[in-house]
Structures are given as structure tokens and as C-alpha cells.
Backbone of each chain as ProteinMPNN parsed JSONL, in Angstrom:
{"seq_chain_A": "SQQGEEDPQALSIQEGENATMNCSYKTSINNLQWYRQNSGRGLVHLILIRSNEREKHSGRLRVTLDTSKKSSSLLITASRAADTASYFCATQGNTPLVFGKGTRLSVIA", "coords_chain_A": {"N_chain_A": [[28.265, -9.7, 77.117], [31.313, -8.372, 75.745], [33.129, -9.904, 73.197], [35.059, -9.434, 71.21], [37.637, -6.99, 70.767], [38.126, -4.003, 69.29], [40.705, -2.135, 67.703], [42.227, 0.76, 66.449], [40.048, 2.741, 68.667], [39.082, 4.919, 67.353], [39.704, 6.344, 64.143], [41.222, 8.494, 61.874], [41.639, 9.447, 58.598], [43.094, 10.548, 55.432], [41.422, 10.812, 52.297], [42.041, 8.236, 49.955], [44.162, 7.134, 51.318], [45.236, 4.149, 53.111], [43.356, 2.185, 55.439], [43.659, 0.578, 58.514], [42.315, -1.718, 60.72], [42.17, -3.395, 63.822], [41.37, -6.435, 65.573], [40.846, -8.181, 68.524], [40.205, -11.247, 70.218], [38.73, -13.583, 72.61], [37.988, -16.335, 73.024], [37.805, -19.662, 71.498], [36.89, -19.901, 68.044], [34.535, -20.367, 65.282], [34.293, -18.815, 63.025], [35.141, -15.472, 61.947], [33.731, -12.32, 61.549], [33.339, -9.246, 59.749], [31.65, -6.179, 60.034], [29.957, -3.233, 58.852], [28.705, -0.099, 59.983], [26.649, 2.571, 59.414], [26.142, 5.662, 60.849], [24.553, 4.845, 63.198], [22.663, 3.137, 62.084], [21.438, 0.071, 60.546], [23.572, -2.876, 60.482], [25.97, -3.8, 58.02], [27.019, -6.653, 56.396], [30.344, -7.374, 55.716], [32.553, -9.187, 55.263], [33.513, -12.588, 55.758], [35.622, -14.728, 57.536], [36.889, -17.916, 57.899], [37.902, -20.144, 60.569], [39.938, -21.764, 59.7], [41.164, -20.392, 57.731], [43.534, -17.927, 56.603], [43.776, -15.543, 55.296], [41.769, -13.262, 53.451], [40.164, -11.765, 50.636], [38.149, -9.097, 49.404], [37.164, -7.119, 47.013], [38.163, -3.896, 47.802], [38.829, -4.669, 50.307], [40.757, -6.374, 52.743], [41.219, -9.083, 54.77], [42.769, -10.523, 57.569], [43.501, -13.367, 59.618], [44.641, -14.588, 62.638], [44.706, -17.25, 64.428], [46.261, -18.263, 66.458], [47.113, -16.073, 67.848], [44.708, -15.051, 68.413], [43.552, -12.929, 66.895], [42.565, -10.477, 64.442], [42.709, -8.588, 61.408], [41.473, -5.812, 59.552], [41.846, -4.413, 56.459], [41.346, -1.58, 54.592], [41.766, -0.511, 51.435], [42.856, 2.363, 49.511], [41.033, 4.435, 50.507], [37.754, 5.974, 50.656], [35.576, 8.832, 50.97], [33.041, 7.851, 51.407], [33.502, 5.584, 52.867], [33.471, 6.254, 55.471], [32.407, 5.361, 58.6], [31.319, 3.157, 61.283], [33.138, 0.286, 62.213], [32.826, -3.112, 62.915], [34.067, -6.048, 64.434], [33.029, -9.436, 64.647], [32.664, -12.409, 66.349], [32.033, -15.873, 65.835], [31.174, -18.729, 67.438], [30.233, -21.348, 69.355], [28.019, -19.983, 69.956], [25.71, -17.497, 68.735], [26.607, -14.448, 66.911], [29.132, -12.489, 68.463], [29.927, -9.304, 69.283], [32.475, -6.735, 69.04], [33.387, -3.459, 70.362], [33.796, -1.714, 68.321], [35.374, 0.267, 65.688], [35.622, 3.616, 64.924], [35.728, 5.035, 61.877], [36.889, 7.778, 60.097], [36.983, 9.29, 57.02], [38.573, 11.733, 55.36], [37.841, 14.026, 52.88]], "CA_chain_A": [[29.659, -9.31, 77.27], [31.978, -8.208, 74.48], [34.155, -10.9, 72.923], [36.134, -8.803, 70.485], [38.038, -5.628, 71.087], [38.733, -3.382, 68.125], [41.764, -1.154, 67.956], [41.943, 1.761, 67.487], [38.636, 3.073, 68.853], [38.753, 5.902, 66.322], [40.76, 6.491, 63.147], [40.914, 9.545, 60.916], [42.629, 9.404, 57.513], [42.78, 11.288, 54.218], [40.926, 10.017, 51.169], [43.128, 7.651, 49.18], [45.045, 6.377, 52.212], [44.741, 2.857, 53.586], [42.917, 2.147, 56.838], [43.819, -0.736, 59.123], [41.67, -1.887, 62.018], [42.514, -4.672, 64.425], [40.374, -7.03, 66.451], [41.324, -9.3, 69.332], [39.099, -11.955, 70.849], [39.197, -14.334, 73.783], [37.744, -17.777, 73.027], [37.912, -20.293, 70.186], [35.827, -19.462, 67.137], [34.346, -21.037, 63.996], [34.615, -17.815, 62.03], [35.145, -14.083, 62.376], [33.082, -11.51, 60.521], [33.424, -7.792, 59.862], [30.443, -5.454, 59.646], [30.02, -1.77, 58.821], [27.479, 0.552, 60.414], [26.606, 4.009, 59.128], [25.329, 6.572, 61.658], [23.567, 4.209, 64.061], [21.677, 2.359, 61.344], [21.715, -1.355, 60.563], [24.912, -3.323, 60.117], [26.129, -4.414, 56.712], [28.041, -7.694, 56.423], [31.418, -7.105, 54.754], [33.38, -10.333, 54.907], [33.605, -13.658, 56.761], [36.82, -15.561, 57.399], [36.736, -19.102, 58.739], [39.027, -20.349, 61.481], [41.04, -22.462, 59.017], [41.677, -19.474, 56.711], [44.478, -16.952, 57.148], [43.624, -14.258, 54.609], [40.676, -13.233, 52.503], [40.037, -10.48, 49.96], [36.883, -8.776, 48.758], [37.281, -5.746, 46.507], [39.214, -3.115, 48.474], [38.97, -5.17, 51.668], [41.627, -7.524, 52.982], [41.091, -9.512, 56.16], [43.664, -11.582, 58.021], [43.118, -14.011, 60.865], [45.706, -15.346, 63.308], [44.014, -17.91, 65.543], [47.2, -18.483, 67.564], [47.12, -14.821, 68.598], [43.314, -14.638, 68.575], [43.449, -11.567, 66.39], [42.228, -10.289, 63.044], [42.829, -7.214, 60.955], [40.727, -5.408, 58.361], [42.513, -3.359, 55.711], [40.594, -0.953, 53.507], [42.733, 0.212, 50.602], [42.387, 3.508, 48.727], [39.781, 4.799, 51.175], [36.893, 7.017, 50.081], [34.748, 9.497, 51.984], [31.883, 6.985, 51.675], [33.899, 4.527, 53.81], [33.272, 6.77, 56.828], [31.426, 4.522, 59.287], [31.876, 2.342, 62.36], [33.434, -1.064, 61.759], [32.779, -4.053, 64.019], [34.349, -7.463, 64.231], [32.1, -10.295, 65.371], [33.105, -13.799, 66.338], [30.973, -16.886, 65.876], [31.642, -20.027, 67.895], [29.058, -22.148, 69.685], [26.91, -19.046, 70.153], [25.636, -16.529, 67.644], [27.634, -13.426, 66.815], [29.514, -11.674, 69.61], [30.55, -8.13, 68.694], [33.306, -5.817, 69.79], [32.828, -2.118, 70.509], [33.893, -1.029, 67.044], [36.311, 1.339, 65.343], [34.978, 4.687, 64.182], [36.618, 5.495, 60.811], [36.524, 9.011, 59.39], [37.793, 9.512, 55.835], [38.428, 13.155, 55.046], [38.04, 14.297, 51.452]], "C_chain_A": [[30.297, -9.226, 75.881], [33.039, -9.288, 74.355], [35.343, -10.23, 72.264], [36.407, -7.401, 70.973], [38.711, -5.057, 69.859], [39.749, -2.318, 68.55], [42.165, -0.565, 66.615], [40.438, 1.979, 67.661], [38.187, 4.048, 67.795], [39.966, 6.092, 65.425], [40.33, 7.542, 62.141], [42.009, 9.586, 59.862], [42.164, 10.272, 56.353], [42.284, 10.317, 53.152], [42.111, 9.516, 50.36], [44.096, 6.844, 50.032], [44.413, 5.028, 52.548], [44.366, 2.953, 55.059], [43.046, 0.723, 57.348], [43.181, -0.736, 60.502], [41.97, -3.28, 62.533], [41.438, -5.13, 65.396], [41.038, -8.164, 67.218], [40.132, -9.937, 70.018], [39.645, -12.956, 71.855], [39.052, -15.846, 73.682], [37.887, -18.347, 71.623], [36.689, -19.95, 69.348], [35.696, -20.393, 65.942], [34.675, -20.083, 62.846], [34.615, -16.438, 62.668], [34.606, -13.255, 61.222], [33.326, -10.024, 60.796], [32.15, -7.172, 59.306], [30.719, -3.965, 59.667], [28.67, -1.216, 59.246], [27.605, 2.047, 60.162], [25.65, 4.698, 60.091], [24.213, 5.894, 62.436], [22.45, 3.48, 63.334], [22.045, 0.877, 61.414], [23.126, -1.679, 60.127], [24.898, -3.991, 58.757], [27.279, -5.412, 56.789], [29.061, -7.417, 55.332], [32.113, -8.376, 54.309], [33.403, -11.32, 56.077], [34.868, -14.451, 56.49], [36.705, -16.709, 58.39], [38.016, -19.355, 59.524], [40.194, -21.06, 60.816], [41.607, -21.632, 57.858], [42.581, -18.443, 57.364], [44.293, -15.574, 56.516], [42.485, -14.369, 53.615], [40.56, -11.83, 51.914], [38.627, -10.334, 49.417], [36.954, -7.331, 48.303], [38.442, -5.027, 47.163], [39.46, -3.585, 49.91], [39.915, -6.362, 51.71], [41.542, -7.843, 54.474], [42.118, -10.606, 56.432], [43.161, -12.131, 59.348], [44.301, -14.819, 61.387], [45.072, -15.988, 64.543], [44.962, -18.182, 66.714], [47.286, -17.248, 68.451], [45.718, -14.329, 68.904], [43.146, -13.187, 68.128], [43.144, -11.581, 64.902], [42.471, -8.835, 62.686], [42.0, -7.019, 59.693], [41.473, -4.243, 57.73], [41.578, -2.878, 54.623], [41.59, -0.142, 52.699], [42.06, 1.354, 49.856], [41.055, 4.025, 49.256], [39.071, 5.965, 50.486], [36.081, 7.642, 51.202], [33.562, 8.616, 52.372], [32.222, 5.818, 52.603], [33.742, 4.976, 55.26], [32.119, 6.034, 57.489], [32.095, 3.915, 60.521], [32.03, 0.914, 61.851], [33.534, -1.98, 62.978], [33.281, -5.419, 63.573], [33.373, -8.25, 65.094], [32.579, -11.724, 65.239], [31.912, -14.735, 66.466], [31.6, -18.216, 66.281], [30.445, -20.917, 68.124], [27.834, -21.291, 69.943], [26.829, -18.17, 68.916], [26.653, -15.398, 67.808], [27.857, -12.679, 68.13], [30.372, -10.536, 69.072], [31.516, -7.443, 69.647], [32.652, -4.447, 69.834], [32.998, -1.27, 69.26], [35.006, -0.018, 66.928], [35.555, 2.352, 64.518], [35.983, 5.245, 63.196], [36.061, 6.76, 60.18], [37.498, 9.189, 58.239], [37.523, 10.929, 55.348], [38.767, 13.393, 53.583], [39.016, 15.443, 51.223]], "O_chain_A": [[29.876, -9.92, 74.955], [33.768, -9.557, 75.31], [36.487, -10.414, 72.682], [35.535, -6.721, 71.515], [39.748, -5.559, 69.425], [39.641, -1.705, 69.612], [42.43, -1.333, 65.691], [39.643, 1.455, 66.882], [37.03, 4.016, 67.375], [41.107, 6.015, 65.878], [39.218, 7.495, 61.616], [43.184, 9.742, 60.195], [41.004, 10.679, 56.289], [42.681, 9.153, 53.117], [43.063, 10.254, 50.105], [44.781, 5.959, 49.518], [43.229, 4.797, 52.306], [44.975, 3.701, 55.823], [42.599, -0.223, 56.7], [43.464, 0.122, 61.338], [42.017, -4.237, 61.761], [40.697, -4.325, 65.961], [41.714, -9.008, 66.629], [39.165, -9.257, 70.361], [40.855, -13.161, 71.951], [39.899, -16.577, 74.196], [38.071, -17.599, 70.663], [35.597, -19.736, 69.874], [36.63, -21.126, 65.618], [35.252, -20.481, 61.835], [34.146, -16.262, 63.792], [34.976, -13.461, 60.066], [33.496, -9.613, 61.944], [31.641, -7.578, 58.262], [31.591, -3.487, 60.393], [27.625, -1.778, 58.92], [28.539, 2.699, 60.63], [24.47, 4.353, 60.143], [23.057, 6.308, 62.353], [21.394, 3.232, 63.916], [22.864, 0.474, 62.24], [23.795, -0.869, 59.485], [23.934, -4.663, 58.388], [28.385, -5.06, 57.199], [28.703, -7.243, 54.167], [32.25, -8.623, 53.11], [33.322, -10.923, 57.239], [35.153, -14.805, 55.346], [36.453, -16.496, 59.576], [39.08, -18.839, 59.182], [41.323, -20.979, 61.302], [42.438, -22.121, 57.092], [42.417, -18.121, 58.541], [44.615, -14.557, 57.13], [42.259, -15.42, 53.016], [40.818, -10.835, 52.592], [37.992, -11.311, 49.022], [36.82, -6.416, 49.115], [39.58, -5.489, 47.093], [40.222, -2.957, 50.645], [39.885, -7.236, 50.844], [41.765, -6.979, 55.322], [42.309, -11.507, 55.614], [42.48, -11.438, 60.104], [44.885, -15.627, 60.666], [44.923, -15.34, 65.579], [44.507, -18.318, 67.85], [47.506, -17.356, 69.658], [45.545, -13.311, 69.575], [42.665, -12.337, 68.878], [43.42, -12.553, 64.198], [42.442, -7.958, 63.55], [41.845, -7.93, 58.881], [41.706, -3.218, 58.371], [41.078, -3.67, 53.825], [42.191, 0.803, 53.211], [40.857, 1.324, 49.6], [40.062, 4.047, 48.529], [39.689, 6.809, 49.836], [35.918, 7.043, 52.265], [33.126, 8.628, 53.523], [31.317, 5.131, 53.078], [33.867, 4.164, 56.177], [30.989, 6.075, 57.004], [33.28, 4.133, 60.77], [31.161, 0.397, 61.147], [34.231, -1.673, 63.945], [32.963, -5.886, 62.479], [32.945, -7.779, 66.148], [32.865, -12.193, 64.137], [30.917, -14.42, 67.12], [32.443, -18.761, 65.57], [29.71, -21.216, 67.183], [26.734, -21.812, 70.128], [27.777, -18.108, 68.133], [27.458, -15.404, 68.74], [26.909, -12.289, 68.813], [31.422, -10.774, 68.476], [31.403, -7.544, 70.869], [31.511, -4.28, 69.402], [32.393, -0.203, 69.158], [35.518, 0.491, 67.925], [34.917, 2.001, 63.526], [36.975, 5.855, 63.595], [34.899, 6.803, 59.777], [38.709, 9.234, 58.454], [36.403, 11.277, 54.976], [39.837, 13.012, 53.108], [39.293, 15.798, 50.078]]}, "seq_chain_B": "ETGVTQSPTHLIKTRGQQVTLRCSSQSGHNTVSWYQQALGQGPQFIFQYYREEENGRGNFPPRFSGLQFPNYSSELNVNALELDDSALYLCASKKDDRDGGYTFGSGTRLTVV", "coords_chain_B": {"N_chain_B": [[19.209, -2.27, 49.843], [18.879, -3.946, 52.13], [17.134, -6.959, 53.035], [15.696, -7.193, 55.29], [13.229, -5.974, 57.337], [12.336, -3.64, 59.785], [10.031, -2.578, 62.315], [8.5, -0.316, 64.671], [10.442, 2.491, 63.342], [11.27, 4.384, 65.149], [10.565, 4.877, 68.626], [8.931, 5.924, 71.549], [8.62, 5.232, 74.912], [7.16, 4.893, 78.189], [8.685, 4.411, 81.37], [8.173, 1.228, 82.858], [6.195, 0.459, 81.123], [5.164, -1.798, 78.428], [6.589, -3.155, 75.443], [6.46, -3.99, 71.973], [8.465, -5.014, 69.392], [8.923, -5.338, 65.89], [9.902, -7.525, 63.197], [10.616, -8.297, 59.873], [11.808, -10.832, 58.05], [13.947, -11.936, 55.297], [12.51, -14.041, 52.797], [12.808, -17.499, 53.323], [14.814, -17.291, 55.153], [15.559, -18.873, 57.912], [16.649, -18.465, 60.383], [16.678, -16.121, 62.965], [17.964, -13.394, 64.726], [18.14, -11.246, 67.587], [19.397, -8.114, 68.654], [20.705, -5.803, 71.048], [21.771, -2.503, 70.995], [23.514, -0.208, 72.672], [24.233, 3.308, 72.892], [27.235, 4.128, 71.332], [28.319, 1.643, 71.739], [28.996, -1.85, 70.919], [26.751, -4.174, 69.269], [24.715, -6.183, 71.43], [24.0, -9.55, 72.005], [20.721, -10.772, 72.219], [18.696, -12.883, 71.871], [18.157, -15.868, 69.845], [16.307, -17.384, 67.205], [15.421, -20.394, 65.549], [13.647, -21.758, 63.029], [11.249, -21.241, 64.462], [11.846, -21.998, 67.056], [13.492, -21.178, 70.07], [16.964, -21.004, 70.095], [19.172, -20.05, 71.339], [20.389, -17.784, 73.785], [21.226, -14.659, 75.143], [22.729, -12.701, 77.81], [20.313, -11.574, 79.103], [17.458, -10.455, 80.987], [14.409, -12.323, 81.873], [12.253, -10.693, 81.168], [12.666, -9.876, 78.636], [11.501, -11.186, 75.77], [10.65, -13.365, 73.002], [9.294, -14.139, 69.722], [9.026, -16.224, 66.861], [7.635, -16.474, 63.653], [5.92, -18.594, 61.189], [5.933, -17.248, 58.766], [8.327, -15.973, 58.403], [8.52, -13.712, 59.94], [9.15, -11.928, 63.014], [9.101, -11.184, 66.559], [10.102, -8.986, 69.196], [9.606, -8.733, 72.541], [9.397, -6.591, 75.3], [8.96, -6.35, 78.662], [7.906, -4.326, 81.492], [9.483, -1.889, 81.195], [12.674, -0.33, 81.538], [14.769, 2.543, 82.206], [17.341, 2.054, 81.238], [16.867, 0.398, 79.133], [16.72, 1.849, 76.89], [17.803, 2.081, 73.646], [19.209, 1.021, 70.463], [17.539, -1.421, 68.701], [18.234, -4.287, 67.021], [17.461, -6.464, 64.388], [18.379, -9.513, 62.884], [18.957, -11.795, 60.217], [19.394, -15.094, 58.73], [19.882, -17.85, 56.41], [20.108, -20.525, 57.478], [20.924, -22.508, 60.435], [23.594, -22.765, 60.572], [27.061, -21.685, 60.46], [27.624, -18.384, 59.239], [27.162, -15.268, 57.406], [25.068, -12.585, 58.545], [22.043, -10.86, 57.641], [21.152, -7.657, 58.386], [18.499, -5.646, 59.773], [17.446, -2.155, 59.715], [16.948, -1.327, 62.245], [15.24, -0.479, 65.367], [14.811, 2.417, 67.127], [14.565, 2.756, 70.435], [13.342, 4.72, 73.007], [13.184, 5.169, 76.405], [11.397, 6.851, 78.793]], "CA_chain_B": [[20.397, -2.794, 50.498], [18.604, -4.989, 53.086], [15.852, -7.622, 52.896], [15.118, -7.298, 56.618], [12.485, -4.749, 57.645], [11.958, -3.524, 61.182], [9.075, -1.517, 62.629], [8.656, 0.981, 64.032], [11.826, 2.95, 63.284], [11.502, 5.09, 66.404], [9.499, 4.632, 69.59], [9.15, 6.468, 72.893], [7.751, 4.59, 75.885], [7.354, 5.308, 79.572], [9.191, 3.374, 82.268], [7.135, 0.344, 83.365], [5.332, -0.009, 80.037], [5.582, -2.947, 77.645], [6.769, -2.777, 74.04], [6.67, -5.066, 70.989], [9.17, -4.598, 68.183], [8.659, -6.321, 64.853], [10.935, -7.732, 62.183], [10.223, -9.142, 58.758], [13.039, -11.313, 57.435], [13.874, -12.381, 53.905], [11.922, -15.354, 52.605], [13.803, -18.56, 53.362], [15.735, -17.09, 56.279], [14.962, -19.576, 59.029], [17.3, -18.042, 61.621], [16.577, -14.693, 63.261], [18.575, -12.99, 65.999], [17.871, -9.886, 68.037], [20.52, -7.502, 69.347], [20.525, -4.485, 71.644], [22.969, -1.697, 70.848], [23.522, 1.061, 73.389], [24.981, 4.346, 72.193], [28.683, 4.014, 71.429], [28.72, 0.267, 72.045], [28.684, -2.849, 69.911], [25.5, -4.894, 69.524], [24.721, -7.265, 72.419], [23.067, -10.604, 71.606], [19.595, -10.993, 73.128], [18.333, -14.28, 71.646], [18.064, -16.309, 68.462], [15.31, -18.394, 66.885], [15.588, -21.168, 64.315], [12.393, -22.471, 62.725], [10.277, -20.923, 65.513], [12.302, -22.458, 68.362], [14.635, -20.425, 70.58], [18.143, -21.876, 70.155], [20.294, -19.343, 71.937], [19.967, -16.617, 74.551], [22.296, -13.914, 75.786], [22.584, -12.371, 79.221], [19.203, -10.628, 79.276], [16.453, -11.0, 81.917], [13.227, -12.942, 81.237], [11.282, -9.73, 80.647], [12.924, -9.825, 77.203], [11.028, -12.437, 75.187], [10.499, -13.254, 71.556], [8.55, -15.129, 68.956], [9.268, -16.278, 65.42], [6.445, -17.006, 62.997], [6.235, -19.354, 59.97], [6.055, -16.376, 57.585], [9.646, -15.319, 58.504], [8.476, -12.515, 60.775], [9.453, -12.201, 64.419], [8.827, -10.113, 67.516], [10.823, -8.855, 70.45], [8.763, -8.114, 73.551], [10.077, -6.2, 76.52], [8.022, -5.948, 79.714], [8.404, -3.52, 82.613], [10.606, -1.141, 80.628], [13.551, 0.464, 82.4], [15.448, 3.596, 81.456], [18.511, 1.466, 80.574], [16.458, -0.336, 77.926], [16.837, 2.776, 75.765], [18.868, 1.569, 72.766], [18.826, 0.606, 69.112], [17.296, -2.86, 68.684], [18.524, -4.774, 65.674], [17.05, -7.814, 63.998], [19.275, -10.031, 61.852], [18.504, -13.122, 59.805], [20.141, -15.826, 57.708], [19.101, -18.97, 55.887], [20.051, -21.72, 58.323], [21.515, -22.291, 61.756], [25.036, -22.982, 60.536], [27.844, -20.459, 60.416], [27.428, -17.568, 58.057], [26.884, -13.853, 57.617], [23.681, -12.21, 58.794], [21.483, -9.645, 57.047], [20.565, -6.856, 59.452], [17.571, -4.562, 59.515], [17.935, -0.821, 60.069], [16.805, -1.144, 63.677], [14.227, 0.341, 66.02], [15.395, 3.242, 68.194], [13.643, 2.82, 71.567], [13.681, 5.646, 74.09], [12.345, 4.984, 77.585], [11.464, 8.085, 79.597]], "C_chain_B": [[20.042, -3.974, 51.4], [17.269, -5.6, 52.799], [15.189, -7.799, 54.224], [14.508, -5.951, 56.983], [12.067, -4.745, 59.096], [10.966, -2.38, 61.367], [8.768, -1.51, 64.116], [10.123, 1.381, 63.959], [12.207, 3.674, 64.563], [10.291, 4.88, 67.317], [9.892, 5.253, 70.921], [8.128, 5.834, 73.819], [8.099, 5.103, 77.279], [7.849, 4.124, 80.407], [8.031, 2.563, 82.843], [6.21, -0.203, 82.282], [5.928, -1.245, 79.357], [5.702, -2.506, 76.182], [6.956, -4.038, 73.192], [7.313, -4.476, 69.751], [9.041, -5.717, 67.158], [9.749, -6.343, 63.787], [10.375, -8.65, 61.114], [11.49, -9.541, 58.01], [12.828, -11.673, 55.971], [13.248, -13.767, 53.849], [13.023, -16.409, 52.568], [14.815, -18.426, 54.47], [15.111, -17.67, 57.547], [15.542, -19.183, 60.38], [17.135, -16.541, 61.787], [17.171, -14.438, 64.645], [18.18, -11.561, 66.307], [19.054, -9.398, 68.863], [20.085, -6.156, 69.923], [21.832, -3.72, 71.515], [22.804, -0.37, 71.577], [24.419, 2.04, 72.637], [26.484, 4.167, 72.417], [29.203, 2.63, 71.724], [28.464, -0.644, 70.852], [27.371, -3.532, 70.245], [25.695, -6.021, 70.534], [23.632, -8.269, 72.048], [21.988, -10.801, 72.667], [19.151, -12.448, 73.045], [18.248, -14.564, 70.157], [16.991, -17.382, 68.332], [15.689, -19.08, 65.584], [14.319, -21.984, 64.133], [11.444, -22.426, 63.927], [10.647, -21.446, 66.895], [13.494, -21.61, 68.805], [15.826, -21.382, 70.693], [19.382, -21.142, 70.644], [19.79, -18.113, 72.653], [21.186, -15.978, 75.199], [21.95, -13.59, 77.219], [21.544, -11.264, 79.42], [18.142, -11.266, 80.16], [15.233, -11.532, 81.175], [12.199, -11.949, 80.721], [11.54, -9.4, 79.172], [12.496, -11.183, 76.626], [10.793, -12.243, 73.699], [9.627, -14.338, 70.981], [9.036, -15.077, 67.518], [8.092, -16.99, 64.782], [6.812, -17.708, 61.695], [6.441, -18.482, 58.733], [7.327, -15.535, 57.621], [9.589, -13.968, 59.222], [8.769, -12.906, 62.218], [9.155, -10.973, 65.257], [9.811, -10.171, 68.664], [9.899, -8.118, 71.401], [9.597, -7.781, 74.777], [9.033, -5.705, 77.504], [8.719, -5.07, 80.746], [9.635, -2.721, 82.203], [11.35, -0.33, 81.681], [14.273, 1.495, 81.544], [16.636, 3.042, 80.661], [18.154, 0.626, 79.344], [16.501, 0.568, 76.693], [18.039, 2.376, 74.921], [18.32, 1.399, 71.366], [18.682, -0.916, 69.138], [17.358, -3.329, 67.239], [18.062, -6.217, 65.511], [17.977, -8.26, 62.87], [18.834, -11.444, 61.484], [19.487, -13.76, 58.825], [19.409, -17.111, 57.411], [18.998, -20.135, 56.858], [20.797, -21.457, 59.615], [23.009, -22.593, 61.761], [25.759, -21.634, 60.471], [27.549, -19.679, 59.143], [27.131, -16.133, 58.424], [25.4, -13.594, 57.768], [23.316, -10.963, 57.98], [20.747, -8.893, 58.148], [19.499, -5.908, 58.927], [18.167, -3.24, 59.977], [17.71, -0.482, 61.538], [15.6, -0.329, 64.1], [14.91, 1.084, 67.154], [14.348, 3.395, 69.277], [14.175, 3.782, 72.614], [12.686, 5.432, 75.221], [12.521, 6.211, 78.482], [10.733, 7.901, 80.939]], "O_chain_B": [[20.811, -4.933, 51.454], [16.347, -4.905, 52.372], [14.184, -8.506, 54.302], [15.18, -4.92, 56.943], [11.508, -5.724, 59.591], [11.036, -1.357, 60.685], [8.772, -2.559, 64.759], [10.974, 0.659, 64.478], [13.35, 3.583, 65.011], [9.16, 4.729, 66.856], [11.032, 5.128, 71.368], [6.926, 5.883, 73.561], [9.171, 5.661, 77.514], [7.468, 2.979, 80.165], [7.023, 3.13, 83.266], [5.523, -1.204, 82.49], [7.039, -1.674, 79.67], [5.0, -1.596, 75.741], [7.537, -5.024, 73.645], [6.778, -3.553, 69.136], [9.048, -6.896, 67.509], [10.414, -5.343, 63.516], [9.738, -9.659, 61.416], [12.161, -8.7, 57.412], [11.703, -11.711, 55.473], [13.44, -14.576, 54.757], [14.033, -16.248, 51.884], [15.597, -19.345, 54.711], [14.252, -17.049, 58.173], [14.98, -19.534, 61.418], [17.415, -15.774, 60.866], [16.91, -15.172, 65.599], [17.917, -10.766, 65.405], [19.635, -10.141, 69.654], [19.225, -5.469, 69.371], [22.889, -4.231, 71.887], [22.039, 0.491, 71.144], [25.263, 1.633, 71.84], [26.943, 4.069, 73.555], [30.401, 2.451, 71.939], [27.797, -0.256, 69.894], [26.92, -3.476, 71.389], [26.704, -6.726, 70.505], [22.485, -7.891, 71.807], [22.284, -10.973, 73.849], [19.22, -13.173, 74.037], [18.263, -13.657, 69.325], [16.792, -18.189, 69.241], [16.199, -18.458, 64.652], [13.965, -22.801, 64.983], [10.909, -23.452, 64.347], [9.841, -21.348, 67.82], [14.402, -21.351, 68.014], [15.718, -22.442, 71.309], [20.508, -21.57, 70.39], [18.858, -17.46, 72.182], [22.06, -16.662, 75.731], [20.998, -14.134, 77.78], [21.872, -10.159, 79.852], [17.937, -12.478, 80.103], [15.038, -11.235, 79.997], [11.348, -12.319, 79.912], [10.732, -8.725, 78.533], [13.078, -12.212, 76.969], [10.743, -11.119, 73.199], [9.27, -15.311, 71.646], [9.412, -14.018, 67.016], [7.605, -17.992, 65.306], [7.884, -17.461, 61.142], [7.054, -18.921, 57.76], [7.408, -14.504, 56.954], [10.52, -13.17, 59.114], [8.649, -14.072, 62.593], [8.979, -9.871, 64.738], [10.287, -11.237, 69.056], [9.456, -7.007, 71.108], [10.403, -8.592, 75.233], [8.305, -4.754, 77.22], [9.945, -5.068, 80.863], [10.702, -2.863, 82.8], [10.755, 0.266, 82.578], [14.379, 1.35, 80.326], [16.91, 3.497, 79.55], [19.038, 0.195, 78.604], [16.334, 0.09, 75.57], [19.164, 2.336, 75.418], [17.132, 1.602, 71.112], [19.603, -1.619, 69.552], [16.641, -2.839, 66.367], [18.254, -7.06, 66.387], [18.321, -7.463, 61.997], [18.387, -12.201, 62.345], [20.29, -13.082, 58.184], [18.425, -17.437, 58.075], [17.911, -20.683, 57.046], [21.247, -20.341, 59.872], [23.626, -22.67, 62.823], [25.125, -20.579, 60.432], [27.259, -20.261, 58.098], [26.881, -15.808, 59.585], [24.573, -14.298, 57.189], [24.169, -10.129, 57.676], [19.829, -9.429, 58.769], [19.574, -5.429, 57.796], [19.252, -3.204, 60.557], [18.216, 0.527, 62.028], [15.015, 0.409, 63.308], [15.515, 0.472, 68.034], [13.347, 4.084, 69.078], [15.319, 3.669, 73.052], [11.476, 5.508, 75.009], [13.634, 6.562, 78.874], [10.682, 8.829, 81.747]]}, "name": "protein", "num_of_chains": 2, "seq": "SQQGEEDPQALSIQEGENATMNCSYKTSINNLQWYRQNSGRGLVHLILIRSNEREKHSGRLRVTLDTSKKSSSLLITASRAADTASYFCATQGNTPLVFGKGTRLSVIAETGVTQSPTHLIKTRGQQVTLRCSSQSGHNTVSWYQQALGQGPQFIFQYYREEENGRGNFPPRFSGLQFPNYSSELNVNALELDDSALYLCASKKDDRDGGYTFGSGTRLTVV"}
């Protein structure tokens, strides 16, 4: 079963714009992770935020976590065509990773 | 980009057959998980091994089984294949059984006809 739900399901932006994706989940977690997947290939780990953290940065990525609302957001700043991919949030609690259905991001040059 | 290698990359099997998918993890990665990803969906957790012992299982029937070996390789076996088993199968590993990010392989695309 899916734990997280990403929103929107699909997002199309111009190169240089910022992209924001949201994730909601249902149960308590130890951490929340974001992954990227290009064209049905393997997933690449982007960033992990622990349940006692509220915000984390990595390069052009900014992740927030609100455990009271059971939600997280991923912001990609100054997007590039190479950012075109599917983005998944995954929660980790007492079980291994539970993924959402993903957001398909298209960055148009 | 990835230290996790999966084989084969593509596979076509007939309904009712059995299949073995293989994964070679990074040295020192004692935890390996397997996921099934249907087209347009997120990965679904099948099971996880830590130091050759299964320590977690998702909502998959017993015909999905696995093994982890001391050399950081692992297998996913599926018996009595069904058409709905057609999917991308992903292997992921990390160093220990605590929280942390996983390194994924590129997957095996299984088609059951």
C-alpha cells in the first residue's frame, strides 16, 4: 500500500523557474526521503530529513517537514532541463521505505 | 552513479514459469531490499534482508522469495508467474539496518506473457 501521496501528479515548468512538490503521509515516521527516477530506471537518493528536523538544504534542493500535518515539500530552485524526472517521497518508520506514486516533473528549455 | 548492479536488465517469461533476479550490492552494505514498481506507480516493498536474515516483508504472496549471500549479493525468486507480475523490480542496499538512504540498482524489467 502507498503511504505517501505526492501532489501534483505532474508539473511542467520553464527552465530557470522553481518547482515545488508536496508529499502527505499517514502514520508516524522516523524520517522522510526524496528520490528521483529518470525514465523508469533506478531511483537516486536526493535527501533525507529526520522527524525532529523541519528544514534541510542540499544544493538547489530544499526540503521541509511538518510532522503535525504529516506533510513534506521538495523545492528545486533554478530548474534545468536535466531535472526532468519523476520524484518520489518515501517514509521510513518501523518498516523499510514506503513510497508514494510520484510527481512527474517536466522542465522545458 | 550506482554501486548496485542488477541482472538481467530485461526478461520475458511465460505465465506459470519461475524467475530468478539477481542483485550485487556495494561491499559493506549489509541491508538489501527488493521493490516492485508497476508502470506509473511508486515502488512497492517486497522484502528486506539484513546479514542474510529476512527482517521485513511487504504484502506479497509466498511465491515471492529471496536470499541474501555473504558476498553482498542477493536474489529475488518468483514462482508461478502471473501476468500482473510484469513490472520493474528494483534492488536497494545500505550499510546497516538503521534509518538511512538506500542506493538503488537500475532494475530488471520483467514482462510476463
